[in-house]
ZAKOLLUM-858811 format. One record per atom (N, C-alpha, C, O): residue number from 1; atom name; x, y, z. Coordinates in pm, 1 decimal. Example, Ala and Ser with C-alpha at 12.3 -4.5 7.8 and 13.67 -1.06 7.14 Angstrom:
# residues 2
LOZA    i  at        c1        c2        c3
LOZA    1   N    1319.0    -569.0     780.0
LOZA    1  CA    1230.0    -450.0     780.0
LOZA    1   C    1320.0    -330.0     780.0
LOZA    1   O    1423.6    -331.9     846.5
LOZA    2   N    1285.0    -225.0     708.0
LOZA    2  CA    1367.0    -106.0     714.0
LOZA    2   C    1290.0       3.0     787.0
LOZA    2   O    1340.9     113.8     803.9
# end
This chain:
# residues 141
LOZA    i  at        c1        c2        c3
LOZA    1   N   -3806.9   -3494.1    1728.0
LOZA    1  CA   -3674.0   -3551.0    1715.5
LOZA    1   C   -3570.5   -3441.8    1741.5
LOZA    1   O   -3570.1   -3339.4    1673.0
LOZA    2   N   -3483.5   -3462.5    1839.0
LOZA    2  CA   -3376.1   -3368.9    1870.5
LOZA    2   C   -3251.5   -3402.1    1789.8
LOZA    2   O   -3215.4   -3518.6    1773.7
LOZA    3   N   -3187.5   -3299.4    1740.1
LOZA    3  CA   -3064.5   -3320.6    1664.8
LOZA    3   C   -2942.6   -3323.0    1755.6
LOZA    3   O   -2834.0   -3362.2    1712.8
LOZA    4   N   -2959.3   -3281.8    1879.2
LOZA    4  CA   -2847.6   -3282.6    1973.5
LOZA    4   C   -2899.0   -3318.6    2111.5
LOZA    4   O   -3017.1   -3303.1    2142.4
LOZA    5   N   -2810.3   -3365.3    2190.6
LOZA    5  CA   -2843.6   -3408.8    2325.8
LOZA    5   C   -2823.0   -3292.5    2421.9
LOZA    5   O   -2710.9   -3244.4    2438.4
LOZA    6   N   -2930.7   -3247.3    2485.2
LOZA    6  CA   -2922.8   -3134.0    2576.6
LOZA    6   C   -2849.8   -3168.5    2706.0
LOZA    6   O   -2817.3   -3079.4    2784.5
LOZA    7   N   -2824.5   -3294.7    2728.2
LOZA    7  CA   -2750.3   -3336.8    2846.9
LOZA    7   C   -2600.8   -3352.2    2818.6
LOZA    7   O   -2523.2   -3384.2    2908.6
LOZA    8   N   -2561.4   -3329.4    2694.9
LOZA    8  CA   -2419.2   -3347.1    2662.6
LOZA    8   C   -2335.4   -3235.7    2724.8
LOZA    8   O   -2383.4   -3124.4    2746.4
LOZA    9   N   -2211.4   -3267.5    2752.6
LOZA    9  CA   -2119.6   -3171.5    2814.9
LOZA    9   C   -2091.1   -3053.9    2721.0
LOZA    9   O   -2078.1   -2939.9    2765.6
LOZA   10   N   -2081.6   -3081.8    2593.1
LOZA   10  CA   -2053.8   -2976.1    2495.3
LOZA   10   C   -2168.7   -2875.9    2491.8
LOZA   10   O   -2146.0   -2754.9    2492.3
LOZA   11   N   -2291.3   -2925.9    2488.2
LOZA   11  CA   -2407.9   -2837.7    2486.5
LOZA   11   C   -2411.8   -2751.1    2612.3
LOZA   11   O   -2439.5   -2631.4    2604.6
LOZA   12   N   -2384.4   -2811.3    2727.3
LOZA   12  CA   -2384.8   -2735.8    2853.4
LOZA   12   C   -2276.9   -2627.3    2853.2
LOZA   12   O   -2300.4   -2515.6    2899.4
LOZA   13   N   -2160.1   -2660.4    2801.4
LOZA   13  CA   -2050.8   -2564.2    2797.5
LOZA   13   C   -2085.7   -2445.5    2706.5
LOZA   13   O   -2057.0   -2330.5    2739.9
LOZA   14   N   -2146.7   -2473.9    2593.1
LOZA   14  CA   -2186.9   -2367.0    2500.9
LOZA   14   C   -2290.4   -2277.2    2565.9
LOZA   14   O   -2283.5   -2154.9    2553.7
LOZA   15   N   -2386.2   -2337.2    2634.7
LOZA   15  CA   -2489.0   -2258.0    2702.1
LOZA   15   C   -2428.9   -2171.1    2812.2
LOZA   15   O   -2469.6   -2056.1    2828.8
LOZA   16   N   -2333.5   -2223.8    2887.0
LOZA   16  CA   -2267.3   -2145.8    2991.6
LOZA   16   C   -2191.9   -2027.7    2931.5
LOZA   16   O   -2194.5   -1917.4    2986.0
LOZA   17   N   -2125.0   -2051.2    2819.3
LOZA   17  CA   -2050.8   -1943.4    2753.3
LOZA   17   C   -2144.8   -1834.0    2703.3
LOZA   17   O   -2112.3   -1715.6    2712.2
LOZA   18   N   -2260.1   -1872.5    2651.3
LOZA   18  CA   -2357.5   -1774.1    2603.9
LOZA   18   C   -2412.5   -1691.6    2719.1
LOZA   18   O   -2433.5   -1571.1    2705.2
LOZA   19   N   -2435.6   -1755.7    2832.0
LOZA   19  CA   -2494.3   -1687.4    2947.0
LOZA   19   C   -2395.0   -1595.4    3016.1
LOZA   19   O   -2433.9   -1489.8    3066.0
LOZA   20   N   -2269.0   -1632.5    3020.2
LOZA   20  CA   -2171.9   -1555.0    3097.6
LOZA   20   C   -2138.9   -1420.9    3031.0
LOZA   20   O   -2122.6   -1321.5    3101.7
LOZA   21   N   -2128.6   -1414.7    2900.4
LOZA   21  CA   -2097.9   -1292.4    2825.9
LOZA   21   C   -1972.1   -1221.2    2877.0
LOZA   21   O   -1955.7   -1101.3    2854.4
LOZA   22   N   -1886.2   -1291.8    2943.5
LOZA   22  CA   -1761.5   -1235.3    2992.8
LOZA   22   C   -1655.2   -1260.5    2886.6
LOZA   22   O   -1642.3   -1372.7    2837.5
LOZA   23   N   -1579.4   -1157.8    2850.6
LOZA   23  CA   -1475.9   -1180.1    2749.5
LOZA   23   C   -1371.6   -1279.5    2800.3
LOZA   23   O   -1347.8   -1288.1    2920.7
LOZA   24   N   -1310.4   -1353.3    2710.8
LOZA   24  CA   -1211.4   -1452.2    2752.9
LOZA   24   C   -1092.8   -1384.6    2822.9
LOZA   24   O   -1058.6   -1270.3    2792.7
LOZA   25   N   -1032.4   -1455.3    2914.1
LOZA   25  CA    -920.2   -1402.9    2990.2
LOZA   25   C    -797.7   -1392.1    2900.1
LOZA   25   O    -767.8   -1483.3    2823.0
LOZA   26   N    -727.0   -1279.3    2910.7
LOZA   26  CA    -608.0   -1257.8    2829.7
LOZA   26   C    -490.7   -1224.2    2920.2
LOZA   26   O    -507.9   -1166.0    3027.3
LOZA   27   N    -372.7   -1261.2    2876.7
LOZA   27  CA    -253.5   -1227.4    2954.0
LOZA   27   C    -226.3   -1077.5    2941.9
LOZA   27   O    -271.0   -1013.4    2846.8
LOZA   28   N    -153.5   -1022.5    3037.6
LOZA   28  CA    -119.9    -880.0    3033.6
LOZA   28   C     -36.8    -845.7    2911.1
LOZA   28   O     -53.6    -738.6    2852.8
LOZA   29   N      51.9    -934.8    2871.8
LOZA   29  CA     134.3    -911.4    2753.2
LOZA   29   C      46.6    -901.5    2629.7
LOZA   29   O      65.8    -813.1    2546.2
LOZA   30   N     -49.7    -992.1    2618.0
LOZA   30  CA    -139.4    -989.3    2503.3
LOZA   30   C    -222.4    -861.5    2502.8
LOZA   30   O    -242.6    -801.0    2397.5
LOZA   31   N    -270.5    -820.1    2619.9
LOZA   31  CA    -350.0    -697.0    2628.4
LOZA   31   C    -268.3    -576.0    2584.7
LOZA   31   O    -317.9    -490.7    2511.1
LOZA   32   N    -142.3    -568.2    2630.2
LOZA   32  CA     -56.6    -455.6    2591.0
LOZA   32   C     -33.2    -456.2    2440.7
LOZA   32   O     -40.5    -351.5    2376.4
LOZA   33   N      -5.3    -572.6    2384.6
LOZA   33  CA      16.0    -584.5    2241.2
LOZA   33   C    -108.4    -543.0    2164.5
LOZA   33   O     -99.0    -471.3    2064.9
LOZA   34   N    -224.4    -587.4    2209.9
LOZA   34  CA    -349.8    -552.4    2144.4
LOZA   34   C    -373.6    -401.7    2148.7
LOZA   34   O    -415.7    -343.4    2048.8
LOZA   35   N    -347.4    -337.9    2262.2
LOZA   35  CA    -365.1    -193.1    2274.3
LOZA   35   C    -272.0    -118.1    2180.3
LOZA   35   O    -313.1     -21.4    2116.2
LOZA   36   N    -146.7    -161.9    2171.7
LOZA   36  CA     -50.2     -97.3    2082.4
LOZA   36   C     -94.1    -111.8    1937.4
LOZA   36   O     -90.0     -15.4    1861.0
LOZA   37   N    -136.0    -232.3    1899.4
LOZA   37  CA    -179.6    -254.3    1761.2
LOZA   37   C    -302.7    -171.7    1726.8
LOZA   37   O    -311.2    -115.5    1617.6
LOZA   38   N    -398.2    -163.8    1819.0
LOZA   38  CA    -518.0     -84.0    1793.7
LOZA   38   C    -483.6      64.1    1783.1
LOZA   38   O    -540.8     134.7    1700.0
LOZA   39   N    -391.5     111.9    1865.3
LOZA   39  CA    -348.7     251.7    1857.6
LOZA   39   C    -278.1     277.4    1724.9
LOZA   39   O    -299.4     381.1    1662.2
LOZA   40   N    -193.4     182.3    1681.7
LOZA   40  CA    -125.2     196.3    1553.1
LOZA   40   C    -224.4     197.6    1437.8
LOZA   40   O    -206.5     272.1    1341.5
LOZA   41   N    -329.2     115.3    1446.6
LOZA   41  CA    -431.2     113.2    1341.6
LOZA   41   C    -501.7     247.4    1331.0
LOZA   41   O    -525.1     297.5    1221.0
LOZA   42   N    -535.7     306.2    1446.6
LOZA   42  CA    -603.2     436.6    1444.7
LOZA   42   C    -511.4     542.9    1385.7
LOZA   42   O    -555.3     625.6    1305.7
LOZA   43   N    -384.4     541.0    1424.7
LOZA   43  CA    -288.9     638.5    1372.8
LOZA   43   C    -267.6     618.6    1223.1
LOZA   43   O    -262.3     715.6    1147.4
LOZA   44   N    -255.5     493.8    1180.6
LOZA   44  CA    -236.7     464.5    1038.7
LOZA   44   C    -359.4     505.7     957.9
LOZA   44   O    -346.1     552.0     844.6
LOZA   45   N    -477.6     489.5    1014.6
LOZA   45  CA    -599.9     529.2     944.0
LOZA   45   C    -602.6     679.7     921.7
LOZA   45   O    -654.3     726.9     820.5
LOZA   46   N    -547.1     754.8    1015.7
LOZA   46  CA    -541.6     900.0     998.1
LOZA   46   C    -435.3     938.8     896.5
LOZA   46   O    -456.8    1028.8     815.4
LOZA   47   N    -319.8     871.1     900.3
LOZA   47  CA    -210.9     903.5     809.2
LOZA   47   C    -234.9     849.6     669.1
LOZA   47   O    -199.8     915.1     571.0
LOZA   48   N    -294.5     731.1     658.4
LOZA   48  CA    -314.6     665.8     529.7
LOZA   48   C    -460.8     627.2     514.4
LOZA   48   O    -494.8     509.8     528.8
LOZA   49   N    -548.1     723.0     485.4
LOZA   49  CA    -690.7     691.3     476.2
LOZA   49   C    -719.7     602.0     356.4
LOZA   49   O    -648.6     604.6     256.0
LOZA   50   N    -825.9     522.9     369.3
LOZA   50  CA    -866.2     435.5     260.5
LOZA   50   C    -934.3     513.3     149.2
LOZA   50   O    -962.6     632.3     163.4
LOZA   51   N    -960.0     446.2      39.9
LOZA   51  CA   -1022.8     510.5     -75.6
LOZA   51   C   -1163.1     561.5     -44.0
LOZA   51   O   -1210.3     655.7    -107.7
LOZA   52   N   -1230.3     500.5      53.5
LOZA   52  CA   -1367.7     537.2      83.2
LOZA   52   C   -1379.8     635.8     198.6
LOZA   52   O   -1491.3     671.0     237.1
LOZA   53   N   -1268.0     681.3     254.8
LOZA   53  CA   -1273.8     777.7     364.5
LOZA   53   C   -1322.2     912.0     310.7
LOZA   53   O   -1265.7     962.4     213.7
LOZA   54   N   -1425.5     971.4     371.1
LOZA   54  CA   -1480.5    1095.5     318.6
LOZA   54   C   -1392.8    1216.5     349.5
LOZA   54   O   -1337.6    1228.1     458.9
LOZA   55   N   -1380.7    1306.2     252.1
LOZA   55  CA   -1315.8    1436.3     268.1
LOZA   55   C   -1173.3    1430.1     319.9
LOZA   55   O   -1127.1    1526.4     381.1
LOZA   56   N   -1103.1    1322.7     298.1
LOZA   56  CA    -964.0    1313.3     340.4
LOZA   56   C    -882.7    1273.4     218.3
LOZA   56   O    -915.5    1176.4     150.1
LOZA   57   N    -777.9    1347.6     191.3
LOZA   57  CA    -691.9    1311.6      80.1
LOZA   57   C    -547.7    1315.9     124.9
LOZA   57   O    -514.1    1383.2     222.3
LOZA   58   N    -462.4    1244.3      53.8
LOZA   58  CA    -320.2    1240.6      86.0
LOZA   58   C    -258.9    1368.4      32.1
LOZA   58   O    -257.5    1391.2     -88.9
LOZA   59   N    -208.4    1451.6     121.4
LOZA   59  CA    -155.8    1580.6      81.9
LOZA   59   C      -9.2    1591.2     119.0
LOZA   59   O      37.3    1526.6     212.9
LOZA   60   N      63.1    1673.6      44.2
LOZA   60  CA     201.2    1704.3      77.4
LOZA   60   C     213.8    1854.4      91.9
LOZA   60   O     129.3    1930.0      44.0
LOZA   61   N     318.9    1896.4     157.7
LOZA   61  CA     340.6    2039.2     176.4
LOZA   61   C     425.8    2091.3      61.7
LOZA   61   O     528.1    2031.6      28.4
LOZA   62   N     384.8    2201.2       1.6
LOZA   62  CA     466.5    2265.3     -99.6
LOZA   62   C     563.6    2359.0     -30.4
LOZA   62   O     557.9    2376.0      91.3
LOZA   63   N     652.7    2420.1    -107.6
LOZA   63  CA     751.2    2510.6     -49.4
LOZA   63   C     684.3    2630.4      17.6
LOZA   63   O     736.9    2682.6     115.8
LOZA   64   N     571.0    2674.2     -32.8
LOZA   64  CA     503.0    2790.2      24.3
LOZA   64   C     423.4    2754.3     149.7
LOZA   64   O     366.9    2843.1     213.7
LOZA   65   N     417.8    2626.4     186.1
LOZA   65  CA     348.0    2586.0     306.9
LOZA   65   C     204.4    2542.8     282.5
LOZA   65   O     139.3    2493.1     374.4
LOZA   66   N     153.4    2560.2     161.8
LOZA   66  CA      15.8    2517.8     135.1
LOZA   66   C      13.9    2368.9     103.1
LOZA   66   O     113.2    2312.7      57.0
LOZA   67   N     -99.1    2306.9     128.0
LOZA   67  CA    -110.6    2163.4     103.7
LOZA   67   C    -154.1    2139.6     -40.1
LOZA   67   O    -240.9    2208.9     -93.3
LOZA   68   N     -90.9    2038.8    -102.1
LOZA   68  CA    -130.7    2002.4    -237.8
LOZA   68   C    -127.1    1851.0    -249.9
LOZA   68   O     -43.4    1786.9    -186.3
LOZA   69   N    -215.3    1791.9    -329.6
LOZA   69  CA    -216.5    1646.0    -343.8
LOZA   69   C    -100.0    1599.5    -430.9
LOZA   69   O     -53.4    1673.0    -517.9
LOZA   70   N     -53.5    1477.2    -406.7
LOZA   70  CA      47.5    1418.3    -494.2
LOZA   70   C     -22.4    1376.4    -622.1
LOZA   70   O    -132.0    1320.4    -618.2
LOZA   71   N      40.2    1403.1    -734.0
LOZA   71  CA     -16.8    1370.0    -864.2
LOZA   71   C      71.6    1265.2    -930.8
LOZA   71   O     194.0    1278.3    -933.5
LOZA   72   N       8.3    1161.7    -984.1
LOZA   72  CA      80.7    1057.2   -1056.5
LOZA   72   C     130.0    1115.3   -1187.9
LOZA   72   O      51.3    1169.5   -1265.6
LOZA   73   N     261.0    1104.4   -1213.5
LOZA   73  CA     315.2    1162.5   -1335.7
LOZA   73   C     280.3    1081.6   -1460.1
LOZA   73   O     296.0    1131.4   -1571.6
LOZA   74   N     232.9     957.3   -1443.6
LOZA   74  CA     195.6     876.6   -1559.8
LOZA   74   C      50.5     900.3   -1600.6
LOZA   74   O      22.3     930.8   -1716.5
LOZA   75   N     -42.6     885.9   -1503.7
LOZA   75  CA    -184.9     896.3   -1538.9
LOZA   75   C    -244.2    1033.1   -1506.7
LOZA   75   O    -352.8    1065.8   -1554.4
LOZA   76   N    -174.5    1113.3   -1426.5
LOZA   76  CA    -222.3    1247.2   -1394.6
LOZA   76   C    -326.8    1253.9   -1284.3
LOZA   76   O    -374.9    1362.5   -1251.8
LOZA   77   N    -362.9    1139.7   -1226.1
LOZA   77  CA    -464.4    1137.7   -1120.1
LOZA   77   C    -399.4    1163.6    -984.1
LOZA   77   O    -279.7    1141.9    -965.3
LOZA   78   N    -480.5    1209.8    -891.2
LOZA   78  CA    -434.3    1234.7    -755.1
LOZA   78   C    -404.1    1102.2    -685.4
LOZA   78   O    -476.3    1004.3    -704.5
LOZA   79   N    -298.4    1098.4    -604.9
LOZA   79  CA    -259.8     977.3    -532.8
LOZA   79   C    -308.2     990.2    -389.6
LOZA   79   O    -262.6    1077.7    -316.1
LOZA   80   N    -401.3     902.7    -349.0
LOZA   80  CA    -455.6     909.1    -213.2
LOZA   80   C    -411.4     790.9    -128.0
LOZA   80   O    -433.8     790.5      -7.0
LOZA   81   N    -348.8     690.4    -189.3
LOZA   81  CA    -300.9     576.6    -110.8
LOZA   81   C    -149.0     570.3    -121.6
LOZA   81   O     -82.2     670.3     -95.6
LOZA   82   N     -93.9     458.1    -158.3
LOZA   82  CA      50.6     439.5    -163.8
LOZA   82   C     107.2     501.9    -290.6
LOZA   82   O      54.5     482.0    -400.1
LOZA   83   N     215.9     578.2    -274.0
LOZA   83  CA     282.9     640.3    -387.2
LOZA   83   C     424.1     585.3    -398.4
LOZA   83   O     489.9     559.7    -297.6
LOZA   84   N     470.3     567.3    -522.4
LOZA   84  CA     608.7     529.8    -547.2
LOZA   84   C     681.7     658.0    -584.7
LOZA   84   O     643.0     727.5    -678.7
LOZA   85   N     787.6     688.6    -510.3
LOZA   85  CA     865.3     809.7    -538.0
LOZA   85   C     966.9     776.3    -646.2
LOZA   85   O    1056.3     694.4    -625.0
LOZA   86   N     953.0     840.1    -762.9
LOZA   86  CA    1042.1     815.6    -875.2
LOZA   86   C    1167.8     901.1    -860.5
LOZA   86   O    1279.7     850.0    -865.1
LOZA   87   N    1148.4    1029.0    -843.1
LOZA   87  CA    1255.1    1126.2    -819.2
LOZA   87   C    1199.4    1228.1    -721.2
LOZA   87   O    1085.4    1215.4    -676.5
LOZA   88   N    1278.3    1328.1    -687.6
LOZA   88  CA    1231.8    1432.7    -597.0
LOZA   88   C    1106.0    1497.8    -654.9
LOZA   88   O    1108.2    1549.9    -766.5
LOZA   89   N     996.8    1494.4    -578.7
LOZA   89  CA     866.7    1550.8    -617.4
LOZA   89   C     806.8    1487.4    -742.8
LOZA   89   O     725.5    1550.6    -810.4
LOZA   90   N     844.7    1365.6    -774.6
LOZA   90  CA     784.3    1291.5    -885.6
LOZA   90   C     735.8    1158.2    -830.2
LOZA   90   O     814.0    1078.9    -777.9
LOZA   91   N     604.6    1134.9    -842.4
LOZA   91  CA     542.8    1016.6    -783.5
LOZA   91   C     456.4     944.9    -886.4
LOZA   91   O     412.5    1004.1    -985.0
LOZA   92   N     432.7     815.9    -861.3
LOZA   92  CA     338.9     736.7    -941.3
LOZA   92   C     259.6     646.4    -848.6
LOZA   92   O     305.4     610.4    -740.2
LOZA   93   N     137.6     609.7    -894.0
LOZA   93  CA      63.8     503.4    -825.5
LOZA   93   C     147.6     376.5    -837.8
LOZA   93   O     223.5     361.8    -933.6
LOZA   94   N     134.9     286.0    -743.3
LOZA   94  CA     212.0     161.4    -754.1
LOZA   94   C     172.6      84.2    -880.3
LOZA   94   O     256.6      16.3    -939.4
LOZA   95   N      46.3      93.8    -922.1
LOZA   95  CA       4.9      24.2   -1044.6
LOZA   95   C      49.5      97.1   -1171.6
LOZA   95   O      44.6      38.8   -1279.9
LOZA   96   N      92.6     222.1   -1161.1
LOZA   96  CA     143.5     297.8   -1276.3
LOZA   96   C     295.7     290.3   -1286.6
LOZA   96   O     353.7     342.9   -1381.6
LOZA   97   N     360.3     226.0   -1191.0
LOZA   97  CA     506.2     213.7   -1188.6
LOZA   97   C     544.9      93.9   -1274.3
LOZA   97   O     581.9     -11.5   -1222.5
LOZA   98   N     536.0     111.2   -1407.2
LOZA   98  CA     554.2       1.5   -1501.4
LOZA   98   C     647.0      41.4   -1615.1
LOZA   98   O     671.4     159.5   -1639.5
LOZA   99   N     698.1     -60.5   -1684.4
LOZA   99  CA     781.5     -39.7   -1802.6
LOZA   99   C     694.8      17.3   -1914.4
LOZA   99   O     582.2     -27.6   -1935.7
LOZA  100   N     747.6     115.7   -1984.7
LOZA  100  CA     673.4     178.8   -2093.9
LOZA  100   C     646.7      80.6   -2207.3
LOZA  100   O     541.8      88.2   -2271.3
LOZA  101   N     739.7     -11.9   -2233.7
LOZA  101  CA     723.3    -107.1   -2344.0
LOZA  101   C     631.2    -223.9   -2309.8
LOZA  101   O     531.0    -246.8   -2377.6
LOZA  102   N     665.6    -297.3   -2204.6
LOZA  102  CA     596.0    -424.2   -2179.0
LOZA  102   C     492.2    -416.5   -2067.6
LOZA  102   O     414.8    -510.5   -2050.1
LOZA  103   N     488.5    -306.8   -1991.9
LOZA  103  CA     391.4    -293.7   -1884.1
LOZA  103   C     427.4    -371.4   -1758.7
LOZA  103   O     345.3    -381.5   -1667.5
LOZA  104   N     548.2    -426.7   -1751.6
LOZA  104  CA     593.8    -501.6   -1634.9
LOZA  104   C     600.2    -409.1   -1514.1
LOZA  104   O     654.6    -299.0   -1522.4
LOZA  105   N     544.2    -454.4   -1401.2
LOZA  105  CA     550.4    -373.5   -1279.9
LOZA  105   C     693.3    -374.4   -1228.3
LOZA  105   O     756.1    -479.8   -1218.6
LOZA  106   N     744.3    -256.4   -1195.3
LOZA  106  CA     884.9    -240.6   -1160.0
LOZA  106   C     910.3    -234.6   -1010.2
LOZA  106   O    1021.2    -201.8    -968.0
LOZA  107   N     809.6    -265.4    -928.9
LOZA  107  CA     824.2    -253.2    -783.3
LOZA  107   C     943.6    -330.0    -729.5
LOZA  107   O    1019.9    -275.1    -650.0
LOZA  108   N     962.1    -453.0    -769.2
LOZA  108  CA    1070.7    -535.4    -715.3
LOZA  108   C    1192.2    -538.9    -808.0
LOZA  108   O    1287.9    -611.3    -780.5
LOZA  109   N    1190.2    -462.9    -916.4
LOZA  109  CA    1297.1    -470.2   -1014.5
LOZA  109   C    1374.9    -339.8   -1030.2
LOZA  109   O    1491.8    -342.2   -1068.6
LOZA  110   N    1313.0    -228.9   -1001.6
LOZA  110  CA    1378.4    -100.4   -1026.0
LOZA  110   C    1354.4     -55.7   -1168.8
LOZA  110   O    1304.9    -132.1   -1251.8
LOZA  111   N    1389.8      68.5   -1196.5
LOZA  111  CA    1363.7     121.5   -1329.6
LOZA  111   C    1489.3     185.2   -1387.3
LOZA  111   O    1584.4     216.5   -1315.6
LOZA  112   N    1486.9     203.5   -1518.6
LOZA  112  CA    1596.9     265.6   -1591.0
LOZA  112   C    1538.5     372.5   -1681.5
LOZA  112   O    1432.1     354.6   -1740.7
LOZA  113   N    1609.3     483.0   -1691.3
LOZA  113  CA    1565.2     592.7   -1777.1
LOZA  113   C    1643.9     588.8   -1907.3
LOZA  113   O    1766.3     575.4   -1906.1
LOZA  114   N    1574.2     600.5   -2018.1
LOZA  114  CA    1636.1     625.2   -2147.8
LOZA  114   C    1574.9     756.1   -2192.8
LOZA  114   O    1459.3     760.5   -2234.9
LOZA  115   N    1652.7     862.6   -2183.7
LOZA  115  CA    1597.1     995.8   -2204.1
LOZA  115   C    1502.6    1026.0   -2089.3
LOZA  115   O    1542.2    1020.6   -1972.9
LOZA  116   N    1378.6    1057.7   -2121.2
LOZA  116  CA    1277.9    1086.5   -2019.0
LOZA  116   C    1176.7     973.5   -2003.9
LOZA  116   O    1071.1     993.1   -1943.9
LOZA  117   N    1207.6     855.3   -2057.5
LOZA  117  CA    1113.6     744.0   -2057.5
LOZA  117   C    1165.6     632.5   -1966.1
LOZA  117   O    1284.7     601.3   -1966.4
LOZA  118   N    1074.6     573.2   -1887.8
LOZA  118  CA    1109.6     469.4   -1790.7
LOZA  118   C    1088.0     330.9   -1850.3
LOZA  118   O     984.6     303.0   -1911.0
LOZA  119   N    1189.7     243.1   -1831.2
LOZA  119  CA    1183.8     107.4   -1883.3
LOZA  119   C    1231.3       7.1   -1779.0
LOZA  119   O    1295.7      43.6   -1680.6
LOZA  120   N    1198.5    -120.5   -1802.1
LOZA  120  CA    1258.1    -228.9   -1724.9
LOZA  120   C    1400.6    -248.3   -1778.0
LOZA  120   O    1438.0    -188.7   -1879.0
LOZA  121   N    1478.5    -330.5   -1710.7
LOZA  121  CA    1619.2    -347.4   -1749.3
LOZA  121   C    1633.0    -398.8   -1892.4
LOZA  121   O    1716.2    -349.0   -1968.3
LOZA  122   N    1552.4    -497.6   -1929.4
LOZA  122  CA    1560.9    -557.7   -2063.3
LOZA  122   C    1537.1    -453.4   -2172.0
LOZA  122   O    1616.5    -442.2   -2265.5
LOZA  123   N    1428.6    -377.1   -2160.6
LOZA  123  CA    1396.0    -280.5   -2264.9
LOZA  123   C    1487.9    -159.1   -2261.3
LOZA  123   O    1510.8     -96.4   -2364.7
LOZA  124   N    1540.7    -124.9   -2144.8
LOZA  124  CA    1637.3     -15.3   -2137.4
LOZA  124   C    1764.9     -53.5   -2211.7
LOZA  124   O    1822.6      28.8   -2282.8
LOZA  125   N    1809.1    -179.0   -2195.2
LOZA  125  CA    1928.9    -225.2   -2267.5
LOZA  125   C    1904.6    -223.1   -2417.7
LOZA  125   O    1991.1    -181.1   -2494.6
LOZA  126   N    1785.2    -269.0   -2459.9
LOZA  126  CA    1752.1    -267.0   -2602.8
LOZA  126   C    1754.5    -124.7   -2656.6
LOZA  126   O    1809.8     -99.7   -2763.7
LOZA  127   N    1695.0     -31.5   -2583.1
LOZA  127  CA    1692.5     108.4   -2626.0
LOZA  127   C    1834.1     165.9   -2629.7
LOZA  127   O    1870.2     238.9   -2722.1
LOZA  128   N    1912.9     132.4   -2529.0
LOZA  128  CA    2049.1     184.9   -2521.7
LOZA  128   C    2132.6     133.0   -2638.1
LOZA  128   O    2208.3     208.8   -2698.8
LOZA  129   N    2119.2       3.3   -2669.7
LOZA  129  CA    2193.6     -54.4   -2781.1
LOZA  129   C    2145.5       3.0   -2913.5
LOZA  129   O    2225.4      28.0   -3003.6
LOZA  130   N    2013.9      24.0   -2925.1
LOZA  130  CA    1958.5      80.3   -3047.7
LOZA  130   C    1994.1     226.6   -3066.0
LOZA  130   O    2004.4     274.2   -3179.1
LOZA  131   N    2013.0     297.8   -2957.4
LOZA  131  CA    2044.4     440.0   -2963.8
LOZA  131   C    2191.5     468.2   -2935.9
LOZA  131   O    2229.3     583.7   -2916.8
LOZA  132   N    2275.6     363.9   -2933.3
LOZA  132  CA    2417.4     382.5   -2901.1
LOZA  132   C    2484.8     476.0   -2999.9
LOZA  132   O    2577.9     548.0   -2963.7
LOZA  133   N    2439.3     475.6   -3123.0
LOZA  133  CA    2499.7     564.0   -3222.9
LOZA  133   C    2469.4     711.0   -3193.9
LOZA  133   O    2545.3     799.4   -3233.9
LOZA  134   N    2358.5     737.0   -3124.5
LOZA  134  CA    2323.5     875.6   -3090.5
LOZA  134   C    2366.8     912.0   -2949.1
LOZA  134   O    2332.7    1019.0   -2898.8
LOZA  135   N    2444.3     820.2   -2883.3
LOZA  135  CA    2497.6     845.0   -2749.4
LOZA  135   C    2388.5     867.8   -2644.8
LOZA  135   O    2401.5     956.1   -2560.1
LOZA  136   N    2280.7     788.4   -2650.2
LOZA  136  CA    2174.7     799.6   -2548.7
LOZA  136   C    2228.8     752.3   -2414.8
LOZA  136   O    2310.1     660.2   -2408.2
LOZA  137   N    2184.0     814.6   -2311.4
LOZA  137  CA    2230.8     783.1   -2176.1
LOZA  137   C    2126.1     699.0   -2104.8
LOZA  137   O    2010.5     740.4   -2095.3
LOZA  138   N    2163.8     581.8   -2054.4
LOZA  138  CA    2074.5     498.0   -1975.4
LOZA  138   C    2115.1     514.2   -1830.3
LOZA  138   O    2228.9     485.5   -1793.2
LOZA  139   N    2021.3     560.5   -1747.8
LOZA  139  CA    2050.4     588.0   -1607.7
LOZA  139   C    1965.7     499.1   -1518.8
LOZA  139   O    1843.1     509.7   -1521.4
LOZA  140   N    2028.1     410.0   -1438.5
LOZA  140  CA    1948.9     329.8   -1344.7
LOZA  140   C    1912.3     411.7   -1222.3
LOZA  140   O    1988.9     497.6   -1178.7
LOZA  141   N    1793.3     384.3   -1166.4
LOZA  141  CA    1750.2     452.3   -1042.3
LOZA  141   C    1697.1     351.2    -947.4
LOZA  141   O    1655.4     386.1    -837.0
# end
């Protein structure tokens, strides 16, 4: 018992495609776009290696010219992927860029400093109001 008809047009077309092994025809515009994207991927892979890339780490240049890894100021671990720049030479992992009180990720909200501690807007206002008698300074960044 056959599950398909070998005389059908669809079956013949599939067999022809398997036999030809010729890549599908592409427009010149598509080919150029594909080449640019592939080149960008290779360049991005060199600039931003993945977590599993061997012997490659995200390094920055120090003033003396030597290379040093970026260190997350919250967890203290080396940053090898995306870093959030808090201040000049101060970085955090994107997952460490959170409010000290509630743990809310601050990527789309921004952060506020109360002293040396980073908060979301809500908790910064609470801290500022609670510390108003001591003249604490709340600085948005």
